[in-house]
N, C-alpha and C positions, 0 to 999 in steps of 0.2 A: 836923621839914618835910615828911617823906614822910605824914604825914595830912593838910597842910596839900594835897598834891600830890593824894589819893584824895579830899578834897571838893571839889576843880577839876574833876575828871574827873567828880566828882556833879552840880554847881552847871552846869559846862558841858552836862551832859545835859539837867538843866532846863531851860535854856537855849534849846537846840536845839529842844525841845519847843515850847516859847512862841516861838520863832521860826516854826514850822510853823506856828502854829495865827493868827499874826498873819500869815504870807503867803499865808495860806488865804481866812481868816476877815472881814479887813479888806479886801483888794480885792473880795471876791463882795459884800460889804455893801454897799459902797463903787458895786459895780457895777447891784446890785438898787436901790439906791437913785434915782440919778444916770440908770441907762439908757446913758449915755457910758463911749465908749472913754475920753474926753478925762482922764475921771475917773481913771482906771485910769493914765492916761501922769503924772497930778498928783503919785498916790501912788508910781510908780516915783522921779520926781523927786526928792518930799520925803522917801524913803527913804535917797537916795544923797547926797544933797547935804550929810548934815554928814561923808559919809565925802571930802571933798572937800575943803573948808572946816576940819573941825575936827581930825583927826588928830596935826596940828605941837604942836596948842595941848597939846592933853589927854596926848600923848606925854611932854610938856616936864611937867605937870601931874605923871604917876606918878614921872615918875624926882625930881624933887625933893619925893617924901612916900616919908618911912620906912613910916611905917605902912601897908604898902599892901593890904593885909588888909581895914583901914576904907571905901578909894577899892571896892574890888569888894564890899563889903556894901555902902555907900550904892547903886551901880550897879545892882543886884539890886532892891536895897527899892521905889527910886525906877521901878525900870521896873514891876515888880510896880503900884504906885501909878498909875500910867500906863494902863496895861493896865486897869484896872478904871475908871478916869476916864474912858479911851475909848464907852466904852460907853453911858449919858446925853449924852457928846456929840457922840455919829458923825451926831447930824442937823444940826450947824452944821458946814458944810464947812473954813474953817479954823482952828478949833480942831481938825479931826479934821486935817489935815496937820501943824497946828504936835504934837501930841504924836505922834506917826509920828515926826517927823524927831526928838524925845525921845527916846523909844525907841530908834532906829540911833545916836543918839550918845552913851547908853549902854551901848550894845554895845561900842560902840569902845574903854573904860577896859573892859570884864570881858575883852577879849579883850587886849588887854596888860597886863592884871594877870597873867595867864595866861602872858605868853610873858615879861615878868621873875619869875618865883617860878620856872619853870623855870629860867631863865640865870641864878638863885642858887643853885640846888644843886647846879650842875658846870659844868667845863668842860672835860670827856672828850668827846669827839664820839660817841662809843660810847654811851655814857649821853645825851649827848641827844639822839641818834636814837632811842634806847629811849622815852626821855619824851615826847619829842613824835610818835611813833610812836603809842603805844596812847594818846594824848591822841585820834590824830586816828583811829584806832580806834572808838575807842568814840563819837566825831560823829558815825563813817558807820555805826554798824549801829543808832543811836539816830534817826540820819534814817530807815534804811530804816524805822524803825516808827510815826515821828512823823508822817509827809508823810499817809499814809490814815488816821490816826488824828485829824489833825489839822482832812480832808478830808469825814470823819464828823462829827466834831463842830461844824462848819462847817454839814452839810448839816441838824442836826436843833437846834441850839442858834442857829446866827446870829451876830452879830454878840457874842452873849451869850456865848459859848464864850472872847473874850479872860477872865472870870472866872476860870477854870481856868488860864490863863496865867497871872494877879497871884496865883493861888493855888502856881503852883511857883515863882516868881521868889521870893517872899514865903517858901518853903520853904528855898531855896536861900541870900537871905538870913539867916536865923534859925538855919543850922548855922555859919554862920562869927562868931558870935559869941564863943565860946569862944577864939579866935584877935583877936580885934581889936586888942589892945595886942601880937603878937608885931613887928618890922622885920624883915623879908622880905631876906634877902640879906646882913641885918649881921654873920653870923661870916664869910659866902663872899665878901663885900664885897671883900676885900683880895686875895681873889686875882684878882680882876677887875682891880682898879687896877696888877696888876705885867704885865697883858698891855696894854702900847704900841698904842694908837690909831692904826694905820695910816690913817691920810687916805685917799691913795692907792687903795691895797686895796680900801677899803671903797666908795669909788667908783668903780671900776674893777668891781665886781663890782655895783653897783646900778644901773647903767650898761647893764651888758651882760644883767640881769633885765630893764630897763626896755623894750629895742630885742625881747627873747623875747617877753614881755610886746603889747608893739605886736602882734605876726607871731602872733601866739597869741589876742589878742583878734578877730579876724576868724573861728572859728571856726566862730562861731555862724550868722555872715551867710552861708557855706558850706551849712549842713544846712538852714536856710527857704528856700537857694534852691533846695538841692535836693527838699523836701519841700512845695513850693508848686505843683509838678506832679503831684503826688499827690492822688486824691481825699479821701483819710483823715490826708491830712498831718496833722493836729492829733492826732488818735491816734496817732498814728504817732511824732511830739516825745512825749509823750507816754512811750512804751515808751522812747525811745533814754534820755530822761531817765534811764528806770529803769535799763537799759543802762550809761549813764554812770557812773551810783553804784554799780552791782555792782562794773566793774572799779574804781574808787577804794577799794571796799573791800579787795578782793582783794587790791592794790595796797599798799595802806598794812597788813594786816594781814600780809601777808608779811614786812616789813620791818620788823614789830615782832616776828614770829618770829624774825626772824635775829638782828637786833641783839640779842633776848634770850639768845642761843646763844653769836656770836660778835660781833668789832669788825668791821666792815663800813665806822667813816670814815665820813664826808660826801661826798667828790670823787666815790666811783664812784657809791654811789643817783643823787647830781645828776646827772650825764651818762647814766644809764639813765634817768630821768625827762627830760629834754630829748629824747633818740633818739627815745625812745617817741612824747613829747609828739607832737615834730617830721614823723613819719613819719604821726601819724596827720591833720595837717594838710596834709600834700602826699596821703595819699587823698580829703582829704575834698571836692577838686573833682570827684570823679567820679562819676556821678549812681545809678548800679546801689545799691540795696536792701543787698542784701548785704555790700558795699564801705563803704556809709556804718553799717551796723551795726558793722561788724569797726573803722571809723575810730573814733568813738564810744566803744565801749568800750575804748582799746588811750588814747585820749582823759583815760578816768578813772583809768586804771591807771597812768599813766606821771604825770600829775598831781600825785596827792596822794603818790608817792612826792618827787616837787620839792618839790612844797611844804615837807616835813617837813624836808629837807633844806636850804631855803633856811631857816628858822625857825629851826636847827638852827647853820648858819654866820650867821646876825645874832648869835646867842646870843651864841657863839662868839668872835668879834672886835668885838663892840661891847660897850663897856664898859658893865656895869649902868648907872651914872649917866645913859647918852648914850642909853641902848637905847631908850626909849619918842621918844623925840624922833627919832632919827633913822628908827626906822620909823612914825611919827606921816607925815613929809617923802615917803617913797618912797610909802606908802598913798595921799596926798594924789594925788601923781603919777599913779602908775599908775592910779587912779580915772581923772582924766583920759584918760588915754593909751588906752584900752579902747575908749570909744563914740566916740574919733578916728577907731582903727584901723575900726571899722565901719560906719562913715559912710562912709569913702572905698574902703573895699571895694566895698559895696553901689554906691556911683556907678559905679564900673569896669565891676559887671557889670551893670549897667544901659546901660552905654553901650556894651556890646558887646566888651568885653574876655573872650575863653574864663574861664571860671572853675580850667576845667584848669589853665590856666598862671599863674594864682594862685595859687591855693593849690601848685601847686610852688615857686613863686617863694619864696614866704611859709614854705613847708618849710624852703627852703635857708634863708632869712637864720633860721628859726628855730633850726635846725642849727648856724651858724656862731657867732650870739650866744650858743649855748649853751657851745661849743668855748669862745671866748670867757671863759665861765664859770669854764670847768673850769679851764684855764690858771693863771685868776688866783689859786684856788684853792692850786693846786699850786706 
């Protein structure tokens, strides 16, 4: 199982590079061809639509599949085929959007496979934190390299950069062939079955997380609201994204380092992530550039610590046979909550509500929901 986990680190890294190419090459190819910002809106819609509709269905499918490696293999192989197919079909807008949705849907399967794989390896909190934080560290390091590389490839090759994406995804799929007949979690499944599924506990945790997501979902609106007053806002936005990524990398690397040396559990890192992100959200309403820069760094720092801890909590408290289904329902609702939060906050700011008051209020809501999460776990 350790070898399979190491392969998952590899395939996840390949998937992140491929995702970077897709997120740069595809929208820019679309914009250059149509010269319409509405086409970019369509790209965003068809990229996110599968995350609203499909997670519960795909999660349940994975739960019922014993040989989960085959699901990951097929997901990567089909993504590779779609990445190649979009090159000649890029002139057909309908086909373009449908292929984007297909790639996004297969991403869901690969993510849930990784969640189930780690859950099948252990139920111990410190080991779950170590495995999840290592995976997140690999992802963040890869992202730092992948996006500049994707920009260069897109500039030089345009839509043809998707051929490299296809090659990476296919290579990842082929690396899984020796494990296609392995039943993930077969040996460890008994330990998961001995843990009684506490519906009230899981429902309480997930409800608190959704309230927290509603508050944090507004962060992007505050950033845009502050930057629109600045002449070179677009450039600064790109710089701030890098600062957030740097914060994420530092946070998750520190968590990975600590969990390799001593047991920290999940509740304390979760509370730390909540406090950091709530503080950052409260600060985002204040337009000073220095405050904004510090806020997005703290936002990234706390974000990955919190995400890793939430994955570990779900893997610990949800039985393996229900993990994909429960996570799918949660992701579908969370995907809907974030745009609702952003639209509401944007409407309030445009309506004249001081953004400082809004950010402080939402920061308070975030910390309250975070304490709710912490108390449910403790």
